[in-house]
N, C-alpha and C positions, 0 to 999 in steps of 0.2 A: 506495500499499499505506499502510495505517494504521500510527504510529510508534505503539510501546504502550508502547516502557520509554524511555531518557528518552535525546535523539536527538542528532547532533553536531553538529547542521545546517547539515556539510555530508551532501546529498541521494543520491548515488550511494553514497554508506560507510551510510548505513542502510536505504538497500534491499537493502543485502546483505546489513546486522548483524543490519538491527531495530529499530538500535539501541543500550545502552547497559542491560545486564539485571541486578536485584538479584542478590546476589550474587557473580555475578562478576569474574572480573581477569580484564586484561584489558591484555595486552603493547603496548608501542611503542615497536619500535625499529629504531636509524639509525644510521653509520656516526659519524662528529664531523660538525662543517662537515651534517649533514642538513636540520639546521632544526626540530628536537624540541622546544627551545625556543620557539619562533616557531608549531608546533602545538598545544601546549599552550596556548597562551593564546590562541590562534584561538579551542578547545574550551569553555579556561571565558568568552572573550566570548558566544558563539553557546549555552555553556548558564547562563552565570549571570546574565550582561548583558542580551542579547535576550532568554529564556526565564524570568528571573527562581528562575530549580532554587537550592539554594542550592548550594555547590561551597564546600570544600576544595583549595590548591593546594599543600602541599607542596614549596617551592624547596631544596631542598639546595645548589644549585651557586651562587647567587649569592642579595640583599638587595631586603626584597619594594618598592625601593625600584625597581630594575631592574625585576624583575618590572612591577608598576607601571606604568612608564613603556611597558614592551612595549604589557603592555595600555591604554595612552592611549594611543599608533602605532595601534594596530593598527585602536583602535576611531574614529581620526577623520582619522587615515591625512593624518596628517604627518611627521616624521622624526623618527631617536627624539633626534637632538641636538640639534634643537629644542623637544619639550619639553622635555630639562635644559633649556635655557637658561630657558626656561619660567615650570620650578618655583627659577629663580634671579633671577626678576624682572629677565629678556633676551628680550628682547623685541621687542626694534628690527628683523631680522631677519621680522617675523610684522605677515604684513595682517593684514586687521579679519577676511577670515573664518575664517583658520587662525585667532584668536586666539579668538573664538566657539566654531568644532571642539572644539576642547581643553577648554571650558570647561563646553558641554556635552556629549562626555566624562565631564568629573571631574562633574559631579551623576550619570550615572547610575553609575561606576565605588562612588559616594559611596551611594547607596541598591540598589546591586547585593547580592545575599544570598551573595557573597562574604568567605571564609577565606584571607588567607594565613600563612603561614609559612616561616617563615627559617633555624629552627634549624638551626645544621652542624651532619654528623656525627646524624645525629635517626635513634637506636637504631629497634628493631624494636617495647623493650617499650614508649620514648617512641608507638610511631605512635599503637600502639594504645589509648592511657588518654587521647592527645589528640582518637585521633576517639572515642572512647567516652564522650566531654565536649559533643564537637561535634554526632551523632546524635544526646543528648542534649537537650540545651540550645539547639543552632542547627539541628535535625532537617533537614543536611546528607545528601543526596541522594543526593551521586556527592565521593566523592576520586581527587586529581592526585597521583603523585607524578613527581620530578625531580633526578634519576633515580636504577634500581635498583643500582647504583656506587659509589652516596656515602654508602649504608645500613650502616649495621655491623651482625653481628649478638652474641650475645650470652654467652660457653660460648668454650671451650677444640672446635674446629676441628681437621681435620689439614690446612688448604687455604684460600685462595679462593673456589673453590669449593662448597665444602663449605660453608662459610658461605654466601652467594652461595641456597642448593639449600634450608639449613635461613630463606633471610628470606625466598623464594617462599613456603615452603609454611606460612610467618606469613602476609604475607600475604594470601592465595586462604581460611583459616580468619578471619579475619578480614571479607577482606567475608561472606563468610557467616557469620559470628556475628547481625554492622552487617544484614544484608541490604542492601548497600547496594552497586556498582558501583565498585572501585578502576581504577583509569587508570597503573598504570607504565611511561616511562618504563626500557630498555636501548641502553648505547651496545651496541654490536656490532664484530665483531670489523673490525681497519684493514685486514689482507689481503688482496686479492679475487684468488678462481680462477678464479671463470664472465665469459665475455670483453664480455656485455650493464653487467656490474657491475651489477646488480640482489641482490640482500639473498635469503640462501635460510633459512631453520629447522636449518639445519647455521652459519648463520656465528651466532649467539645468542651471545655470550661468556660462558663463565667456569661454565655451567653447564644439562646437558639440561631439568633441569627444568626449567629454566619452561617446553620444549614442552610437557613433558606437566601440570605444574598449569594454567599459561592457563589460559584459557576460551576466549580470541583472539586472536590472537596475528595484526600486524601490523607492518606495514612505510611504514621515508619512506624515497623514496628522491629523488634529483634526478639528471637522466642530463644535465647539462649541466654538474654538478658536475667530471665527468669527459670532459670538451670531447665531446660526444654532445644532437645542437642535433635530431636528431628521429627520430623511432622508426621501424618497423620494418613500418609503413602510407609514412613518406613524408608526416606532422605532424610544424609543428614545435612542436620542449618546448625553446624559449628559456625565460627565467623557470620552466619548471615545476618540480615536486612528485609523487611518484605515490604517492598508500597505497596501497597492496598488501596484502590479506589472504590473510594464507599458511593 
C-alpha cells in the first residue's frame, strides 16, 4: 500500500494508519516507563533525519541536549552514556568505529530539518504562536509534543480534567488551522485492572475528551515491564514494545 501521508517509518503501523494525515491530532499514550520519549525520538529519526520532512519536537520534560543525545544514540547505536562522554571530549572508551558512527550521526542531525524546543511549562497559546511561525518560516510539516500533562492551559478551570480537555480541543484546532498532523504523548493512569496489562481507551488520564477529539489514539505497551515475556501464541517478547492502535 502506498503511504500518501507522512510515514512514521514503522511499516506495520503505517499499514494501519496510512501515515499521519494533515489536520489530524494523534494521541500516543503510555504508562510511566513505557518509552514514550524513546518512541518520539524514533519518529523524529525516521521522519526528519531519514525522510528529510521538516519536524518540530516540543520536549517539555527535558532539555534539547538530552533529546539530541537520545537522537544521536538512536542513529549511531551507541549508548547514551558514551554519547554524553563524547560531548565532553571523553572518548577513551570509544573505538574508532564508534567514533565514526557518532560523528556521522552528528552530521546527519545538523543537516536534518529539525526544530527542537525545550521551553518548560509551554502553554497552548505559546505553542500556537511558535507553531504558526515554524510553519510559515520553516515549512514545518509535523509537530511532536512530549507530553500533554505538562502543558498548562490559560484561564480559570474547575479542575485539571477540564484544563486538559481545553488543551486537547485547542491542539485539534491548531492541527486544523495549520493543516499539519500533531502528535502528542499522554500519560495513562498507573492503576491497572486488566490481567494482561494492555492499555485501553478507558485508561486515558484526566479527560475522556482526549479519546473524543483525537483522530488517532495509540498506546505503547511493554509486556516485559510487567514480567510477561511471551505473548498469547507463545512468541518471545523480551525487550519488545507493542504499539496498539486503539
